[in-house]
C-alpha positions in Angstrom: -14.5 -5.5 -10.8 -13.7 -8.9 -9.2 -14.6 -9.1 -5.6 -13.4 -11.3 -3.3 -14.4 -12.7 0.4 -11.9 -13.3 3.3 -12.7 -15.5 6.2 -15.6 -14.2 8.3 -16.3 -11.1 6.1 -18.6 -9.6 3.8 -17.6 -9.3 0.3 -15.1 -6.7 -0.9 -15.8 -4.7 -3.8 -12.4 -3.5 -5.5 -12.9 -0.3 -8.2 -10.3 2.3 -9.5 -10.6 5.0 -7.3 -11.7 8.5 -8.6 -10.8 12.1 -8.0 -13.9 12.3 -5.6 -12.5 9.4 -3.8 -9.1 11.5 -2.6 -10.1 12.7 0.6 -11.3 9.6 2.3 -8.5 8.1 0.8 -6.0 10.8 2.6 -7.8 9.9 5.8 -7.8 6.2 5.1 -4.0 6.4 4.3 -3.3 8.8 7.7 -4.9 6.4 10.1 -3.1 3.5 9.2 0.2 5.0 9.1 0.2 8.1 11.3 -0.8 9.5 14.5 -2.4 7.7 17.7 -5.1 6.3 15.3 -2.5 4.4 13.7 -1.5 2.6 16.8 -4.8 0.4 16.9 -3.3 -1.3 13.9 -0.1 -2.9 13.5 1.6 -1.0 10.1 1.8 2.2 12.1 5.0 4.6 11.3 4.1 6.6 14.1 7.4 5.9 16.0 9.4 6.9 12.9 7.7 9.2 11.4 5.3 12.3 12.2 3.6 14.8 10.1 1.4 14.0 7.2 1.9 10.3 4.9 0.1 11.7 1.8 -2.2 14.7 0.9 -5.2 15.3 -1.3 -2.7 16.4 -4.2 -0.8 13.3 -4.0 -3.1 10.8 -4.2 -5.0 12.6 -7.2 -1.5 12.2 -9.0 -1.7 8.5 -8.3 -5.3 8.5 -9.6 -4.9 10.1 -12.7 -1.2 9.3 -13.5 -0.9 7.2 -17.0 0.1 3.8 -16.4 -1.2 4.0 -13.0 -4.2 2.6 -11.0 -5.1 3.4 -7.2 -7.6 0.8 -6.2 -10.3 1.2 -3.7 -11.3 -1.7 -1.6 -15.4 -1.4 0.1 -16.9 -3.5 2.1 -20.6 -3.0 3.1 -20.8 0.3 1.2 -17.4 1.7 3.4 -13.9 2.1 2.2 -11.6 -0.2 4.1 -8.1 -0.1 2.1 -6.6 0.8 -1.0 -3.5 0.3 -2.8 -1.4 2.0 -5.8 -0.6 -0.2 -9.1 1.8 1.3 -11.5 3.3 -0.1 -14.8 6.8 0.0 -15.0 7.8 -2.1 -17.8 8.1 -5.7 -16.8 7.1 -5.0 -13.5 4.3 -3.2 -11.6 4.9 -1.1 -8.3 2.7 -1.7 -5.4 2.5 1.2 -3.0 0.0 3.5 -0.9 -1.1 0.4 0.7 -3.5 1.0 3.6 -6.2 -1.0 5.4 -8.2 0.7 8.1 -6.5 -0.2 11.6 -9.4 -1.9 12.9 -9.6 -4.1 10.0 -6.3 -5.1 10.4 -5.2 -8.5 11.6 -7.9 -10.5 9.9 -6.6 -11.7 6.5 -7.8 -8.3 4.6 -4.2 -7.6 3.6 -3.4 -10.6 2.2 -6.5 -10.8 0.2 -5.7 -7.3 -1.1 -2.2 -7.9 -2.1 -3.3 -11.1 -3.8 -6.0 -9.4 -5.6 -3.3 -6.3 -6.7 -0.8 -9.1 -7.9 -3.7 -10.9 -10.2 -5.2 -7.3 -11.5 -1.5 -6.2 -12.2 -0.3 -9.4 -14.1 -3.8 -9.6 -16.2 -3.7 -5.7 -17.0 -0.1 -5.3 -17.8 1.2 -8.7 -18.5 3.7 -7.8 -15.8 6.2 -10.6 -14.5 7.2 -9.0 -11.5 5.7 -6.7 -8.6 7.9 -4.2 -7.1 7.8 -2.1 -3.7 9.9 -0.3 -1.3 9.2 -0.5 2.2 11.2 1.6 5.0 14.0 -0.9 5.7 13.4 -1.3 9.7 10.2 -2.3 9.4 11.5 -6.0 10.2 7.9 -6.7 11.3 5.7 -5.4 8.0 9.1 -7.2 5.6 8.4 -10.3 7.0 4.9 -10.1 6.6 5.7 -9.3 3.2 8.3 -12.3 2.7 5.4 -14.6 4.2 3.6 -13.4 0.9 6.7 -14.3 -1.4 8.4 -10.9 -1.5 12.0 -11.1 -1.3 14.3 -8.1 0.2 16.9 -7.3 -2.6 19.5 -5.1 -0.7 18.7 -2.4 -3.0 18.4 0.8 -0.5 17.1 4.6 -1.6 17.9 6.9 1.2 14.6 8.5 2.8 14.0 12.2 1.5 14.8 13.6 4.5 13.9 17.4 4.6 10.7 17.1 2.4 8.0 16.7 4.7 5.5 15.5 2.2 6.7 12.0 3.3 6.5 12.7 6.9 8.9 14.1 9.5 11.6 11.7 10.2 11.8 10.4 14.3 15.4 8.9 13.3 18.3 9.4 11.3 18.6 5.9 9.7 15.8 5.7 7.5 16.0 4.3 4.1 13.5 2.3 1.6 14.4 -1.0 0.5 13.4 -2.6 -2.8 11.2 -5.8 -2.5 10.4 -8.0 -5.1 8.4 -11.0 -6.3 7.5 -12.9 -9.3 4.0 -12.9 -9.9 4.2 -14.5 -13.5 3.2 -18.0 -12.6 0.6 -17.0 -10.0 
């Protein structure tokens, strides 16, 4: 797949993940969002949720689902990021986005999301990219807004009681739909 180079870094390789990648992908996603390791980056959810963010079964389900791709991003042969793309009619869903905590804050996320948008547009001819973000994650939502995403105000309740998504530490969690027109990029 195409490669890209953010400023000051080695070339990135984007490829479709395979079942064999599942353990490493789970470790990457967990490191970016849960536990003390996630606190070295800025995408942590450790103060909002405990427990797991995903598991190998969930990652394999994304890898093997029809109309779905899980992009693995490597630099110098090392897995450093990933994101999910799912074809949903005129839109693609963007999710499971994780960048290794020590690699965050240097422009890598911008490059990955731009590549994901290009891939979705060219692969499926979609007009929009959709994603859901925990609505209290103001800093993260602001980051996506700077990338052209807009808040819709459309909320979906957090799945309280389903520990596959983590153990909430607050009672006000919900997912907000963010949307971006990617047709003319």
